[in-house]
TISEDO-26389 format. One line per field, with one value per residue: residue in one letter; x, y, z of N, C-alpha, C, CB in turn; residue number from 0. Coordinates in steps of 0.1 Angstrom, whole numbers, plus 2048, in hexadecimal, padded with zeros to 3 digits. Glycine has a CB too. Layout:
N
residu: a	...
n.u: X	...
n.v: Y	...
n.w: Z	...
ca.u: X	...
ca.v: Y	...
ca.w: Z	...
c.u: X	...
c.v: Y	...
c.w: Z	...
cb.u: X	...
cb.v: Y	...
cb.w: Z	...
num: NUM	...
END
This chain:
141
residu: m	k	v	r	s	a	s	d	a	a	k	k	f	a	t	r	a	a	a	a	m	p	d	y	q	a	g	v	s	n	a	g	a	a	w	h	e	a	t	v	n	s	e	s	a	y	v	a	g	v	q	e	s	i	s	d	g	r	f	g	k	g	v	r	k	a	g	a	a	k	y	q	d	r	a	t	k	l	g	p	q	r	y	q	q	g	v	s	v	a	s	d	d	y	a	k	g	v	q	p	f	l	a	a	m	s	s	a	t	l	s	p	k	g	a	r	g	s	a	q	n	k	q	r	v	a	d	q	i	d	l	m	r	k	t	r	r	d	n	l	t
n.u: 975	98D	986	98C	983	965	96C	988	987	97B	98C	9A1	992	98F	9AA	9B5	9A5	9AA	9C5	9C1	9B8	9C7	9C3	9A8	9A4	9B3	9A6	98B	991	990	979	95D	951	94B	93F	927	91C	918	904	8EE	8E7	8DC	8C7	8AD	8B1	8B5	89C	88E	89B	894	878	875	881	86F	85A	861	863	87C	888	87B	882	89D	8A0	897	8A7	8BF	8BA	8B6	8CF	8E3	8DE	8E0	8FE	90C	904	90D	92A	934	925	926	942	940	92B	933	949	93C	929	939	948	931	926	928	919	903	8FC	8F6	8E1	8CC	8C9	8B6	89C	89E	89F	886	874	87F	873	855	835	821	801	7EE	7F6	7DF	7CC	7D6	7D9	7C6	7B3	7BE	7D7	7DE	7DC	7F0	808	802	802	81F	82A	821	831	84C	84C	848	85F	871	869	86F	88B	897	8A3
n.v: D5D	D49	D2F	D19	CF9	CE9	CD3	CD9	CF1	CE9	CD9	CEB	CFD	CE8	CE1	CFC	D03	CF0	CF6	D11	D0E	D14	D30	D35	D2D	D3F	D54	D51	D4F	D63	D71	D6E	D84	D98	D8A	D84	D9E	DA9	D94	D96	DB0	DAE	D9E	DA8	DA8	D8D	D81	D8E	D82	D67	D67	D6E	D5A	D48	D4E	D4C	D30	D20	D0D	CF5	CF5	CF2	CDD	CC8	CCF	CC5	CAB	C8A	C78	C8A	C8E	C77	C70	C84	C7E	C68	C68	C7E	C81	C6C	C70	C8E	C8E	C80	C90	CA8	CA1	C9E	CB7	CC4	CB9	CC8	CDF	CD1	CC7	CDD	CE8	CD5	CD5	CE6	CDA	CC2	CC6	CD5	CBE	CAD	CB9	CB9	CB1	C98	C8E	C74	C50	C43	C29	C17	C2A	C3A	C5B	C68	C61	C6C	C87	C89	C85	CA0	CB4	CB1	CB6	CD1	CDA	CD9	CE8	D02	D03	D05	D1F	D2F	D2B	D38	D52
n.w: 24C	25F	272	291	294	2A3	2B6	2B9	2C3	2DA	2E6	2EE	2FF	315	31A	321	337	348	350	358	375	38D	38B	389	3A6	3B3	3AC	3B8	3D5	3E5	3E0	3EB	3FB	3E8	3D4	3E4	3E8	3CB	3C5	3D5	3D0	3B8	3B7	3AC	392	38E	395	37E	36A	36F	36B	34F	345	34A	33E	326	320	327	337	330	315	318	321	310	2FB	305	30D	317	310	313	330	33D	334	341	35C	360	35B	369	381	396	3A6	3AA	3BB	3D2	3DC	3DF	3F1	405	40D	40F	429	444	43E	43A	451	463	454	455	472	47D	475	47E	49B	4A0	49B	4AE	4C5	4BF	4C8	4C0	4B9	4C3	4B2	49A	48E	471	455	45A	463	476	477	460	465	476	467	456	467	46E	456	451	468	45F	44A	455	463	44F	445	45B	45B	446	444
ca.u: 97B	98F	984	98F	97A	961	975	994	985	976	999	9A7	98A	992	9B6	9B4	99E	9B4	9D2	9BB	9B4	9CB	9BF	99C	9A5	9B7	999	980	997	98B	96C	953	949	947	933	91B	917	912	8F7	8E4	8E5	8D9	8BA	8A3	8B5	8B5	88F	888	8A0	88F	86A	875	885	861	84E	865	865	88A	88B	877	887	8AC	8A2	896	8B5	8CC	8B8	8B8	8DA	8ED	8DF	8E7	909	912	902	916	937	937	91D	92C	94E	93B	922	939	951	933	921	943	94B	926	924	927	90F	8F4	8F7	8F1	8D2	8C1	8C8	8A8	893	89F	89C	876	86E	87E	86A	849	82E	818	7F3	7F1	7F3	7D5	7CC	7DF	7D3	7B9	7B2	7C4	7E4	7E1	7DF	7FF	813	801	80B	82F	830	824	83E	859	849	848	86D	879	867	874	899	89A	8AA
ca.v: D5B	D3D	D2B	D0D	CEE	CEA	CCA	CDD	CFC	CE0	CD3	CF6	CFD	CE0	CE5	D0A	D03	CE9	CFF	D1C	D0A	D1E	D40	D33	D2B	D4A	D5E	D50	D4D	D6F	D75	D6D	D92	DA0	D82	D88	DAC	DAA	D88	D9C	DBD	DA9	D96	DAB	DA4	D80	D81	D92	D77	D5A	D6B	D6E	D4C	D3D	D53	D46	D22	D1D	D02	CEB	CF4	CF0	CCE	CC4	CCF	CBC	C9D	C7D	C71	C91	C8D	C6A	C6F	C8C	C7A	C5C	C6D	C87	C80	C64	C79	C9A	C8C	C7A	C9C	CB3	C9F	C9E	CC2	CCA	CB6	CD1	CE5	CCA	CC3	CEC	CEB	CC9	CD6	CEB	CD0	CB5	CCC	CD3	CB0	CA7	CC1	CB9	CAB	C93	C85	C63	C4B	C3B	C1C	C17	C30	C42	C69	C6B	C62	C75	C93	C89	C8C	CAD	CBC	CB0	CBF	CDF	CDF	CD7	CF6	D0E	D03	D0A	D2C	D34	D2B	D3D	D5D
ca.w: 258	263	280	294	293	2B0	2BD	2BC	2D1	2E9	2ED	2F5	30B	320	31F	32A	343	355	352	361	382	397	388	391	3B5	3B8	3AA	3C2	3E1	3EE	3D7	3F4	400	3DA	3CF	3E7	3E5	3C2	3C6	3DD	3C7	3A8	3B6	3A1	386	38A	391	370	35F	36E	365	342	340	34B	332	315	320	324	33D	328	307	318	327	303	2F1	30A	309	31E	30E	31D	33E	340	330	34A	369	363	35B	374	38F	3A5	3AC	3AE	3C4	3E0	3DE	3E3	3FD	412	40D	415	436	44F	43B	43A	462	465	44D	45C	482	482	473	48A	4A7	49E	499	4BA	4CD	4BB	4CD	4B7	4BA	4C0	4A6	499	482	465	44B	461	45F	480	471	454	46B	47C	45B	454	472	46B	449	458	471	456	440	45F	468	445	442	464	45C	438	446
c.u: 980	98E	989	983	974	96A	980	990	97E	981	9A0	99F	990	9A0	9B9	9AF	9A4	9BF	9CC	9B7	9BA	9C8	9B0	99C	9AB	9AB	98F	986	990	980	960	94A	944	93A	927	913	90F	903	8EE	8E0	8DC	8CE	8AF	8A3	8B4	8A5	88B	88E	896	881	86B	879	877	85A	852	866	871	88D	887	87E	897	8AB	8A1	89F	8C1	8C8	8B9	8C9	8E4	8EC	8E5	8F7	911	912	909	925	93C	933	924	937	948	932	929	942	948	92B	92C	945	93E	920	921	91A	900	8F1	8F0	8E4	8C9	8BF	8BA	89F	893	89B	88D	870	86F	876	85B	840	825	80D	7F9	7ED	7E6	7D5	7D2	7D5	7C5	7C0	7BF	7D3	7E7	7E4	7EB	80A	80F	804	81B	833	82C	82E	849	858	84F	857	875	876	86D	886	89C	8A3	8B8
c.v: D4C	D39	D1E	D03	CEE	CDD	CD1	CEB	CF5	CDE	CDE	CFB	CF5	CE3	CF0	D0A	CFD	CF1	D0B	D1B	D15	D2E	D3E	D35	D38	D55	D5E	D50	D57	D75	D75	D7A	D98	D96	D84	D93	DAD	DA0	D93	DAA	DB7	DA1	D9B	DA5	D94	D7B	D83	D87	D6A	D5C	D68	D60	D43	D41	D4C	D35	D1D	D11	CF9	CEB	CF1	CE0	CC6	CC5	CC7	CAF	C94	C7A	C7B	C8F	C83	C6A	C78	C85	C6E	C5F	C75	C85	C78	C6B	C85	C9A	C89	C87	CA8	CAF	CA0	CAE	CCA	CC7	CBD	CDA	CE1	CC9	CD3	CED	CE0	CCF	CDB	CE3	CC4	CBB	CD0	CC5	CA8	CAD	CBE	CAF	CA5	C8F	C79	C5D	C44	C2F	C20	C1F	C3A	C53	C6C	C6B	C6A	C83	C95	C8E	C9A	CB6	CBA	CB7	CCD	CE3	CE1	CE6	D01	D0E	D09	D18	D35	D35	D2F	D49	D58
c.w: 25B	271	285	294	2A4	2BA	2BF	2C7	2DD	2F0	2F3	2FE	317	324	329	337	351	359	35D	36E	38D	396	38D	3A0	3BB	3B9	3B6	3D0	3ED	3EA	3DF	3F5	3F1	3D4	3D5	3E9	3D6	3BE	3CA	3D5	3BC	3A9	3AF	395	384	38A	386	366	35E	367	356	339	33F	341	325	315	320	328	336	31C	309	31A	319	2FD	2F7	306	313	31E	317	32B	343	33E	33F	357	36C	362	364	382	39A	3A9	3B1	3BA	3D2	3E2	3E4	3F1	409	415	414	424	443	44C	43C	449	469	45F	453	46A	484	481	47D	495	4A9	4A0	4A6	4C7	4C8	4C3	4C3	4BD	4BC	4B6	4A6	48F	478	45B	44F	461	46C	47D	467	45A	471	471	455	45C	471	45F	44C	460	46C	44E	449	461	45A	443	450	465	44E	43A	449
cb.u: 972	999	975	995	981	94E	979	99C	97B	970	9A3	9AB	97D	990	9BD	9AC	993	9BB	9D9	9B1	9B9	9D9	9C1	998	9AF	9C3	98F	977	9A8	994	96A	958	957	957	935	91A	924	91D	8F7	8E9	8F4	8E6	8B4	8A2	8C3	8BD	889	88C	8AF	88E	867	87D	891	857	84D	877	85F	893	886	86B	885	8B5	894	88E	8BC	8D0	8C2	8B1	8DE	8EB	8D4	8E1	90B	90D	8F6	913	93A	933	90E	932	959	935	919	943	957	927	919	954	94E	91B	92D	935	913	8F3	908	8FA	8D2	8C7	8D4	8A3	894	8AD	8A4	871	876	88B	86D	849	82A	81C	7E8	7ED	7FE	7CB	7BF	7E5	7D0	7B6	79F	7BF	7E8	7D3	7D7	804	813	7F7	807	834	829	81C	843	858	837	83F	872	879	857	86E	8A0	88D	8A3
cb.v: D61	D39	D2A	D0E	CDD	CE9	CBE	CE0	D09	CCF	CCA	D01	CF7	CD1	CE7	D13	CFD	CDA	D07	D21	CFC	D1C	D45	D28	D1D	D4E	D58	D43	D4F	D7A	D6C	D6A	D9F	DA0	D76	D84	DB4	DA8	D79	D9E	DC4	D9F	D93	DB6	DA9	D79	D88	DA2	D72	D54	D7A	D79	D45	D3D	D66	D4C	D1C	D25	D01	CEB	D03	CF8	CCA	CC9	CE0	CBD	C99	C70	C6D	CA0	C8D	C5E	C75	C99	C78	C50	C73	C94	C78	C53	C7C	C9F	C82	C6A	CA0	CB6	C90	C97	CC5	CC8	CB1	CDB	CE7	CB9	CBD	CF7	CEA	CB9	CE0	CF6	CCD	CAE	CD7	CD7	CA7	CA4	CD1	CB8	CB2	C88	C85	C59	C42	C42	C17	C07	C25	C3C	C73	C62	C57	C76	C95	C7B	C82	CAE	CB6	CA2	CBA	CE1	CD8	CC6	CFA	D0D	CF2	D02	D2F	D2E	D1D	D40	D64
cb.w: 263	25E	283	2A1	28D	2B0	2B7	2AF	2CC	2E7	2E4	2EC	307	31C	315	324	340	351	342	35C	386	397	375	390	3B9	3B0	39C	3C1	3DF	3EE	3CA	401	40A	3CD	3CF	3EE	3E4	3BA	3D1	3EC	3C0	3A1	3C3	39E	385	394	397	36C	364	37D	367	33F	34A	35A	330	30F	317	329	348	327	2FE	325	333	2FD	2EF	319	2FF	315	2FD	31C	344	337	31F	34B	36A	35A	351	371	38C	3A4	3A1	3A3	3C1	3E0	3D0	3D7	3FD	40E	3FF	40C	437	44E	430	431	46D	45E	43C	45D	489	47B	467	48E	4A9	491	48E	4BE	4CD	4AD	4D7	4AF	4AD	4C7	4A3	499	47B	45F	441	475	461	489	46E	44A	475	482	44D	451	482	469	439	45E	47B	44A	43C	46F	46D	439	43E	46E	461	430	451
num: 0	1	2	3	4	5	6	7	8	9	10	11	12	13	14	15	16	17	18	19	20	21	22	23	24	25	26	27	28	29	30	31	32	33	34	35	36	37	38	39	40	41	42	43	44	45	46	47	48	49	50	51	52	53	54	55	56	57	58	59	60	61	62	63	64	65	66	67	68	69	70	71	72	73	74	75	76	77	78	79	80	81	82	83	84	85	86	87	88	89	90	91	92	93	94	95	96	97	98	99	100	101	102	103	104	105	106	107	108	109	110	111	112	113	114	115	116	117	118	119	120	121	122	123	124	125	126	127	128	129	130	131	132	133	134	135	136	137	138	139	140
END
């Protein structure tokens, strides 16, 4: 069977993907409800798949296969632009997500500070950790 080279296939993949951007945008524009329902209904399949992946050691295998060079290449070529854009788009979500933690911290009453390195100061830190963990659990729903 005659097949194209990997470089030709990659070039076609990139060209077609760029041309399909309007189709992608149209497809996701009203897909939220369907995505939500399907995702909620597939939670048990997700759990089973993750457990299978853990059993097979796929995470480590994938990291070793990709290697440090691929991470570095993608992080430097794609990361800076995507980071800035992602943070900009997510700023409202960040504010909503951090608000319960800031509210919990602002209403917390901590014990008095002790001497540097004291058990009293360590307990203050432990109390703050417990408060953040409780806030996280209370806000998962």
